LUMPA-131428 format. One record per residue (C-alpha): residue number from 1; y negated, z negated, x; residue in one letter. Coordinates in Angstrom, 2 decimals, always signed. Each point is the difference from the previous one (the first is absolute). Layout:
<nutors>
(nutor NUM, (Y, Z, X), a)
...
</nutors>
This chain:
<nutors>
(nutor 1, (+5.33, -81.58, -15.99), m)
(nutor 2, (+3.01, +1.88, -0.27), t)
(nutor 3, (-0.18, +3.91, -0.47), s)
(nutor 4, (+1.74, -0.34, -3.05), s)
(nutor 5, (-2.60, -2.61, -1.43), v)
(nutor 6, (-2.82, +2.17, +0.89), t)
(nutor 7, (+1.30, +3.15, -1.42), e)
(nutor 8, (+0.64, -1.95, -3.34), e)
(nutor 9, (-3.79, -1.22, +0.38), l)
(nutor 10, (-0.84, +3.64, +0.64), a)
(nutor 11, (+1.61, +0.80, -3.11), e)
(nutor 12, (-1.78, -2.60, -2.25), l)
(nutor 13, (-3.35, +1.41, +1.61), s)
(nutor 14, (+0.95, +3.49, -1.22), e)
(nutor 15, (+0.65, -1.20, -3.29), r)
(nutor 16, (-2.88, -2.00, -0.56), l)
(nutor 17, (-1.98, +2.86, +1.16), s)
(nutor 18, (+1.36, +2.12, -2.85), a)
(nutor 19, (-0.74, -2.79, -2.37), i)
(nutor 20, (-3.38, +0.06, +0.88), s)
(nutor 21, (-0.40, +3.40, -0.25), d)
(nutor 22, (+1.43, -0.33, -3.62), s)
(nutor 23, (-2.59, -2.61, -0.57), l)
(nutor 24, (-2.69, +2.11, +1.05), d)
(nutor 25, (+1.12, +2.64, -2.46), d)
(nutor 26, (-0.33, -2.52, -2.93), l)
(nutor 27, (-3.45, -1.08, +1.10), a)
(nutor 28, (-1.10, +3.39, +0.38), i)
(nutor 29, (+1.43, +0.73, -3.51), d)
(nutor 30, (-1.75, -2.92, -1.52), r)
(nutor 31, (-3.23, +0.93, +1.31), l)
(nutor 32, (+0.39, +3.64, -1.67), r)
(nutor 33, (+0.79, -1.73, -3.28), q)
(nutor 34, (-3.06, -2.16, +0.47), a)
(nutor 35, (-1.96, +2.64, +0.72), s)
(nutor 36, (+1.24, +2.17, -2.96), d)
(nutor 37, (-1.05, -2.41, -2.11), s)
(nutor 38, (-3.41, -0.72, +1.35), v)
(nutor 39, (-0.46, +3.56, -0.79), r)
(nutor 40, (+1.58, -0.03, -3.64), a)
(nutor 41, (-1.84, -3.50, -0.92), k)
(nutor 42, (-2.30, -0.73, +2.66), g)
(nutor 43, (+1.44, -3.10, +1.27), e)
(nutor 44, (+2.81, -0.58, +2.51), p)
(nutor 45, (+3.21, -1.89, -1.70), d)
(nutor 46, (-0.13, -3.39, +1.46), p)
(nutor 47, (+3.58, -0.22, -0.34), d)
(nutor 48, (+0.61, +2.97, +2.32), l)
(nutor 49, (-2.47, -1.00, +2.69), v)
(nutor 50, (+1.56, -3.37, -0.08), a)
(nutor 51, (+3.36, +1.27, +0.45), e)
(nutor 52, (-1.33, +2.73, +3.01), e)
(nutor 53, (-1.35, -3.69, +1.54), k)
(nutor 54, (+3.47, -1.48, -0.35), r)
(nutor 55, (+1.82, +3.01, +1.26), i)
(nutor 56, (-2.18, +0.31, +2.63), t)
(nutor 57, (+0.35, -3.40, +1.38), r)
(nutor 58, (+3.53, +0.24, -0.14), a)
(nutor 59, (-0.18, +3.36, +2.27), r)
(nutor 60, (-1.93, -1.87, +2.63), r)
(nutor 61, (+2.50, -2.88, -0.02), a)
(nutor 62, (+2.99, +2.58, +0.45), v)
(nutor 63, (-1.93, +1.62, +2.73), d)
(nutor 64, (-0.39, -3.01, +1.97), n)
(nutor 65, (+3.63, -0.98, -0.39), a)
(nutor 66, (+0.89, +3.33, +1.09), a)
(nutor 67, (-2.37, -0.51, +2.99), m)
(nutor 68, (+1.45, -3.26, +0.91), l)
(nutor 69, (+3.22, +1.23, -0.12), l)
(nutor 70, (-0.79, +2.62, +2.83), d)
</nutors>
């Protein structure tokens, strides 16, 4: 591969890593919200739990893509 292609792939990998960090923050936020609902109502909000799982799956996929590009 040429150095410009390698640089582009490294740049994409860095952007994907930043996206992964953002997704991680969102997942943690959903877990906090679910914890708050447990404290308030006694049961976790199933929508928040499902959303956290979906966000976590997306983060893992983005992590895998970034790893493949490195």
